[in-house]
N, CA and C atoms as an extended XYZ file, in Angstrom:
324
Properties=species:S:1:pos:R:3:atomname:S:1:resname:S:1:resid:I:1 pbc="F F F"
N        23.435       -3.092      -16.260 N   MET     1
C        22.548       -2.606      -17.043 CA  MET     1
C        20.783       -3.087      -15.773 C   MET     1
N        20.246       -1.725      -16.148 N   ILE     2
C        19.221       -1.883      -15.484 CA  ILE     2
C        17.830       -2.893      -16.163 C   ILE     2
N        17.484       -3.671      -15.445 N   ARG     3
C        16.315       -4.198      -15.822 CA  ARG     3
C        14.822       -3.686      -15.322 C   ARG     3
N        13.850       -3.490      -16.378 N   ASP     4
C        12.960       -2.605      -15.713 CA  ASP     4
C        11.611       -3.687      -15.623 C   ASP     4
N        11.879       -4.278      -14.217 N   ARG     5
C        10.362       -4.921      -14.063 CA  ARG     5
C         8.763       -4.396      -14.466 C   ARG     5
N         8.527       -3.415      -14.718 N   ARG     6
C         6.987       -3.119      -14.755 CA  ARG     6
C         6.257       -4.316      -15.560 C   ARG     6
N         5.473       -4.830      -15.407 N   ARG     7
C         4.745       -5.770      -16.219 CA  ARG     7
C         3.560       -4.675      -17.667 C   ARG     7
N         3.562       -3.547      -17.035 N   GLN     8
C         2.955       -2.728      -18.529 CA  GLN     8
C         3.681       -1.392      -18.514 C   GLN     8
N         4.078       -1.384      -19.902 N   SER     9
C         4.745        0.467      -20.312 CA  SER     9
C         3.953        1.474      -19.579 C   SER     9
N         4.574        2.511      -19.171 N   ARG    10
C         4.007        3.348      -18.868 CA  ARG    10
C         4.425        4.597      -19.839 C   ARG    10
N         3.390        5.477      -19.706 N   ARG    11
C         2.860        6.593      -20.631 CA  ARG    11
C         3.425        7.815      -20.263 C   ARG    11
N         4.186        9.070      -20.449 N   LYS    12
C         4.328        9.711      -19.918 CA  LYS    12
C         3.534       10.558      -19.899 C   LYS    12
N         3.173       12.031      -18.732 N   THR    13
C         1.891       12.261      -18.410 CA  THR    13
C         2.446       13.978      -18.661 C   THR    13
N         3.078       14.320      -18.872 N   ARG    14
C         3.738       15.366      -19.205 CA  ARG    14
C         3.105       16.380      -17.691 C   ARG    14
N         3.464       15.865      -16.154 N   LEU    15
C         3.620       16.457      -14.918 CA  LEU    15
C         1.577       16.355      -14.827 C   LEU    15
N         0.976       15.740      -14.988 N   ARG    16
C         0.172       16.222      -14.839 CA  ARG    16
C        -0.489       16.267      -12.915 C   ARG    16
N        -1.299       16.937      -12.675 N   PRO    17
C        -1.711       17.306      -11.776 CA  PRO    17
C        -2.490       16.765      -10.790 C   PRO    17
N        -2.327       16.330       -9.212 N   ALA    18
C        -3.075       15.186       -8.780 CA  ALA    18
C        -2.947       15.446       -7.677 C   ALA    18
N        -3.408       14.763       -6.514 N   LYS    19
C        -4.015       15.059       -5.138 CA  LYS    19
C        -3.503       13.300       -4.364 C   LYS    19
N        -2.339       13.166       -3.176 N   LEU    20
C        -2.359       11.884       -2.780 CA  LEU    20
C        -3.762       12.644       -1.559 C   LEU    20
N        -4.256       11.101       -1.280 N   LEU    21
C        -5.372       10.937       -0.035 CA  LEU    21
C        -4.913       10.394        0.823 C   LEU    21
N        -5.300       10.287        1.710 N   THR    22
C        -5.419        8.841        2.628 CA  THR    22
C        -6.606        7.977        2.614 C   THR    22
N        -6.838        7.607        2.885 N   GLU    23
C        -8.047        5.825        2.631 CA  GLU    23
C        -9.124        6.896        3.157 C   GLU    23
N        -8.959        7.544        3.647 N   GLY    24
C       -10.154        8.418        4.542 CA  GLY    24
C       -10.673        9.403        3.353 C   GLY    24
N        -9.927        9.872        3.177 N   GLY    25
C       -10.596       10.894        1.603 CA  GLY    25
C        -9.951       12.362        1.431 C   GLY    25
N        -8.727       12.259        3.057 N   GLN    26
C        -8.658       13.863        3.057 CA  GLN    26
C        -7.139       14.628        2.932 C   GLN    26
N        -6.996       15.580        2.291 N   PHE    27
C        -6.012       15.863        1.244 CA  PHE    27
C        -4.043       15.606        2.695 C   PHE    27
N        -3.591       14.914        1.736 N   LEU    28
C        -2.265       15.181        2.758 CA  LEU    28
C        -1.746       16.062        1.137 C   LEU    28
N        -0.868       16.161       -0.009 N   CYS    29
C        -0.661       17.245       -0.435 CA  CYS    29
C        -0.337       17.082       -1.943 C   CYS    29
N        -0.039       18.145       -2.526 N   ASP    30
C         0.117       18.375       -4.486 CA  ASP    30
C         0.695       17.436       -4.295 C   ASP    30
N         0.840       16.932       -5.989 N   CYS    31
C         1.452       15.991       -6.907 CA  CYS    31
C         1.486       15.704       -8.214 C   CYS    31
N         2.506       15.688       -8.340 N   ALA    32
C         2.215       15.960      -10.019 CA  ALA    32
C         2.329       14.147      -10.729 C   ALA    32
N         1.871       14.157      -11.827 N   VAL    33
C         1.859       12.558      -12.173 CA  VAL    33
C         2.905       12.580      -13.290 C   VAL    33
N         4.051       11.364      -13.520 N   VAL    34
C         4.897       11.797      -14.089 CA  VAL    34
C         5.015       10.556      -15.416 C   VAL    34
N         4.590        9.360      -14.902 N   GLU    35
C         4.148        8.339      -15.758 CA  GLU    35
C         3.079        7.620      -15.627 C   GLU    35
N         2.428        6.769      -16.363 N   ARG    36
C         1.173        6.225      -15.702 CA  ARG    36
C         1.065        4.971      -16.632 C   ARG    36
N         0.349        3.856      -16.229 N   SER    37
C         0.051        2.978      -16.696 CA  SER    37
C        -1.420        2.255      -16.153 C   SER    37
N        -2.061        1.572      -16.929 N   ASP    38
C        -3.040        1.061      -16.446 CA  ASP    38
C        -2.809        0.797      -15.024 C   ASP    38
N        -1.808       -0.251      -14.413 N   ARG    39
C        -1.554       -0.203      -12.892 CA  ARG    39
C        -0.443        0.145      -11.980 C   ARG    39
N        -0.530        1.491      -12.610 N   GLY    40
C         0.484        2.164      -11.514 CA  GLY    40
C         0.828        3.687      -12.380 C   GLY    40
N         1.793        4.120      -11.387 N   ALA    41
C         2.033        5.625      -11.266 CA  ALA    41
C         3.385        5.689      -10.801 C   ALA    41
N         4.076        6.946      -11.118 N   ARG    42
C         5.442        7.328      -10.991 CA  ARG    42
C         5.401        8.113      -10.666 C   ARG    42
N         4.961        9.128       -9.296 N   ILE    43
C         4.590       10.783       -8.960 CA  ILE    43
C         5.975       11.415       -8.576 C   ILE    43
N         5.654       12.775       -8.349 N   ARG    44
C         6.801       13.369       -7.658 CA  ARG    44
C         5.368       14.290       -6.845 C   ARG    44
N         5.907       14.237       -5.271 N   ALA    45
C         5.094       14.882       -4.490 CA  ALA    45
C         5.334       15.888       -4.354 C   ALA    45
N         4.726       17.126       -3.393 N   PHE    46
C         5.218       18.708       -3.711 CA  PHE    46
C         5.450       18.458       -1.582 C   PHE    46
N         5.940       17.551       -1.271 N   ALA    47
C         6.033       17.949        0.467 CA  ALA    47
C         7.221       17.131        1.039 C   ALA    47
N         7.488       17.145        2.428 N   PRO    48
C         8.153       15.756        2.872 CA  PRO    48
C         7.704       15.126        3.060 C   PRO    48
N         7.938       13.538        1.995 N   VAL    49
C         7.415       12.532        1.623 CA  VAL    49
C         7.806       11.678        2.569 C   VAL    49
N         8.750       11.496        3.080 N   GLN    50
C         9.437       10.842        4.469 CA  GLN    50
C         8.860       10.503        5.558 C   GLN    50
N         8.300       11.588        5.555 N   VAL    51
C         7.010       11.587        6.974 CA  VAL    51
C         5.754       11.188        7.289 C   VAL    51
N         5.052       12.281        6.627 N   MET    52
C         4.252       11.898        6.005 CA  MET    52
C         2.854       11.376        5.038 C   MET    52
N         3.399       10.110        4.416 N   ILE    53
C         3.261        9.312        3.785 CA  ILE    53
C         2.616        7.820        3.510 C   ILE    53
N         1.457        7.668        3.868 N   PRO    54
C         1.072        6.522        4.846 CA  PRO    54
C         1.536        5.562        3.355 C   PRO    54
N         1.536        4.419        3.667 N   GLU    55
C         1.985        3.186        2.390 CA  GLU    55
C         0.365        2.982        1.848 C   GLU    55
N        -0.949        2.894        2.233 N   MET    56
C        -1.840        3.364        1.329 CA  MET    56
C        -2.246        4.286        1.333 C   MET    56
N        -3.076        4.685       -0.101 N   LEU    57
C        -3.473        5.713        0.152 CA  LEU    57
C        -4.501        5.837       -0.823 C   LEU    57
N        -4.768        7.475       -2.268 N   PHE    58
C        -5.563        7.171       -2.925 CA  PHE    58
C        -4.929        8.550       -3.724 C   PHE    58
N        -4.451        8.082       -5.186 N   LEU    59
C        -4.166        9.178       -6.196 CA  LEU    59
C        -5.420        9.701       -6.671 C   LEU    59
N        -5.658       10.859       -6.564 N   PHE    60
C        -6.603       11.658       -7.380 CA  PHE    60
C        -6.217       12.625       -8.207 C   PHE    60
N        -6.828       12.164       -9.613 N   ASP    61
C        -5.963       12.968      -11.045 CA  ASP    61
C        -6.866       13.842      -11.038 C   ASP    61
N        -6.628       15.156      -11.492 N   GLU    62
C        -7.141       16.258      -10.747 CA  GLU    62
C        -7.926       16.633      -12.936 C   GLU    62
N        -7.081       16.222      -13.746 N   VAL    63
C        -7.483       16.449      -14.713 CA  VAL    63
C        -8.752       15.578      -14.918 C   VAL    63
N        -9.367       14.270      -15.120 N   GLU    64
C        -9.828       13.122      -15.469 CA  GLU    64
C       -10.701       12.862      -13.590 C   GLU    64
N       -10.771       13.470      -12.705 N   SER    65
C       -12.127       13.078      -11.842 CA  SER    65
C       -11.834       11.756      -11.231 C   SER    65
N       -10.811       11.564      -10.895 N   TYR    66
C       -10.240        9.829      -11.007 CA  TYR    66
C        -9.774       10.336       -9.824 C   TYR    66
N       -10.147        8.398       -9.074 N   LYS    67
C        -9.276        8.630       -8.063 CA  LYS    67
C        -8.662        7.219       -7.646 C   LYS    67
N        -7.261        6.606       -7.510 N   HIS    68
C        -6.853        5.267       -7.546 CA  HIS    68
C        -6.777        4.860       -6.234 C   HIS    68
N        -6.817        3.717       -5.809 N   ARG    69
C        -6.487        2.704       -3.964 CA  ARG    69
C        -4.785        2.790       -4.726 C   ARG    69
N        -4.139        3.103       -3.866 N   SER    70
C        -3.018        3.651       -4.174 CA  SER    70
C        -1.820        2.263       -3.322 C   SER    70
N        -0.952        1.481       -3.418 N   ARG    71
C         0.167        1.293       -2.592 CA  ARG    71
C         1.373        2.119       -2.986 C   ARG    71
N         2.904        2.394       -2.193 N   ILE    72
C         3.521        3.009       -2.166 CA  ILE    72
C         4.293        1.809       -2.823 C   ILE    72
N         5.095        1.397       -3.639 N   VAL    73
C         6.652        0.075       -3.876 CA  VAL    73
C         7.322        0.592       -3.977 C   VAL    73
N         7.684        1.737       -4.162 N   TRP    74
C         9.082        2.668       -3.935 CA  TRP    74
C         9.590        4.086       -3.630 C   TRP    74
N        10.230        4.341       -3.151 N   SER    75
C        10.300        5.998       -2.941 CA  SER    75
C        11.842        6.073       -3.478 C   SER    75
N        12.288        7.368       -4.431 N   LYS    76
C        13.474        7.772       -4.156 CA  LYS    76
C        13.273        9.614       -3.889 C   LYS    76
N        14.306       10.195       -2.936 N   GLY    77
C        12.858       11.343       -2.803 CA  GLY    77
C        12.110       11.530       -2.489 C   GLY    77
N        11.320       12.940       -3.694 N   PRO    78
C        10.204       13.214       -3.992 CA  PRO    78
C         9.215       12.339       -4.465 C   PRO    78
N        10.260       11.386       -5.524 N   GLU    79
C         8.934       10.714       -6.349 CA  GLU    79
C         8.846        9.508       -5.852 C   GLU    79
N         7.508        8.771       -6.266 N   LEU    80
C         6.718        7.839       -5.117 CA  LEU    80
C         6.348        6.468       -6.670 C   LEU    80
N         6.633        5.588       -6.807 N   GLY    81
C         6.174        4.542       -7.351 CA  GLY    81
C         4.860        3.575       -6.809 C   GLY    81
N         3.480        3.608       -7.253 N   LEU    82
C         2.421        3.734       -6.873 CA  LEU    82
C         2.019        2.173       -7.900 C   LEU    82
N         1.519        1.112       -7.092 N   ALA    83
C         0.672        0.794       -7.529 CA  ALA    83
C        -0.627        0.265       -7.187 C   ALA    83
N        -1.440        0.439       -8.500 N   PHE    84
C        -2.871        0.602       -8.031 CA  PHE    84
C        -3.360       -0.606       -7.830 C   PHE    84
N        -4.057       -0.473       -6.613 N   VAL    85
C        -5.334       -2.061       -5.901 CA  VAL    85
C        -6.382       -1.938       -6.659 C   VAL    85
N        -7.115       -1.728       -6.763 N   SER    86
C        -7.891       -1.063       -7.613 CA  SER    86
C        -8.334       -0.324       -8.547 C   SER    86
N        -9.825       -0.777       -9.063 N   LEU    87
C       -10.313        0.198      -10.233 CA  LEU    87
C       -10.369        1.609       -9.942 C   LEU    87
N       -10.393        2.452      -10.708 N   ALA    88
C       -10.548        3.956      -10.429 CA  ALA    88
C       -11.872        4.050       -9.953 C   ALA    88
N       -11.728        4.900       -9.496 N   GLU    89
C       -13.232        5.268       -8.797 CA  GLU    89
C       -13.432        6.972       -9.384 C   GLU    89
N       -14.793        7.322      -10.001 N   PHE    90
C       -15.294        8.377      -10.451 CA  PHE    90
C       -15.347        9.434       -9.473 C   PHE    90
N       -15.071       10.945       -9.230 N   VAL    91
C       -14.920       11.577       -8.079 CA  VAL    91
C       -15.692       12.763       -8.369 C   VAL    91
N       -17.604       12.479       -7.656 N   GLU    92
C       -18.378       14.036       -8.601 CA  GLU    92
C       -17.817       15.450       -7.883 C   GLU    92
N       -18.844       16.171       -8.339 N   ASP    93
C       -18.415       17.094       -7.868 CA  ASP    93
C       -17.760       17.823       -6.623 C   ASP    93
N       -19.040       17.410       -5.774 N   GLY    94
C       -19.260       18.049       -4.049 CA  GLY    94
C       -17.511       17.200       -3.703 C   GLY    94
N       -17.490       15.852       -4.240 N   GLU    95
C       -15.702       15.967       -3.241 CA  GLU    95
C       -14.860       16.288       -3.963 C   GLU    95
N       -14.777       16.500       -5.534 N   ARG    96
C       -13.892       17.223       -5.546 CA  ARG    96
C       -13.416       18.465       -5.590 C   ARG    96
N       -14.546       19.619       -5.155 N   HIS    97
C       -14.386       20.915       -4.799 CA  HIS    97
C       -13.913       20.922       -3.504 C   HIS    97
N       -14.689       19.363       -2.375 N   ARG    98
C       -14.032       19.350       -1.066 CA  ARG    98
C       -12.320       18.777       -1.141 C   ARG    98
N       -11.585       18.488       -1.882 N   ILE    99
C       -10.306       17.729       -1.984 CA  ILE    99
C       -10.033       18.473       -2.575 C   ILE    99
N       -10.271       19.931       -3.788 N   ALA   100
C        -9.686       20.667       -3.982 CA  ALA   100
C        -9.231       21.975       -2.420 C   ALA   100
N        -9.801       21.463       -2.292 N   GLY   101
C       -10.138       23.202       -0.890 CA  GLY   101
C        -9.522       24.280       -1.171 C   GLY   101
N        -8.754       24.692       -0.210 N   ARG   102
C        -7.908       26.043       -0.613 CA  ARG   102
C        -6.046       25.532       -1.402 C   ARG   102
N        -6.235       24.667       -1.429 N   PHE   103
C        -4.750       23.949       -2.002 CA  PHE   103
C        -5.191       24.558       -3.600 C   PHE   103
N        -3.228       24.733       -3.939 N   TYR   104
C        -2.749       25.687       -5.038 CA  TYR   104
C        -2.299       24.036       -6.168 C   TYR   104
N        -2.842       23.846       -6.798 N   ALA   105
C        -2.361       22.570       -7.779 CA  ALA   105
C        -1.745       22.959       -9.617 C   ALA   105
N        -0.953       22.824       -9.459 N   VAL   106
C        -0.373       22.826      -11.019 CA  VAL   106
C        -1.332       22.423      -12.002 C   VAL   106
N        -1.326       22.912      -13.098 N   SER   107
C        -2.540       22.556      -14.207 CA  SER   107
C        -1.633       23.161      -15.626 C   SER   107
N        -2.083       21.871      -16.737 N   GLU   108
C        -1.986       21.754      -17.911 CA  GLU   108
C        -2.132       22.898      -19.001 C   GLU   108
């Protein structure tokens, strides 16, 4: 039997559209949030994550326009487990448009 070590339960999000950003705010790749809690998230990246994703990054939630400074705590193929290391920051319109750029994102 596998023991769940999470401190809080996660909620399914119906593949909520998001983006991974460097700590400097540069676009890394599109992703989808599969599950989320107040302390972290499970995401599915739409890029080869083994090569290009740093351990510390930002998860930008396209629906709510918030970004979470995050640390990768596990990975399995295209899926990553992220732990939020700070409170969510609201992303203003100008920065949101810069992040979105020319890249495609899944919408709900």
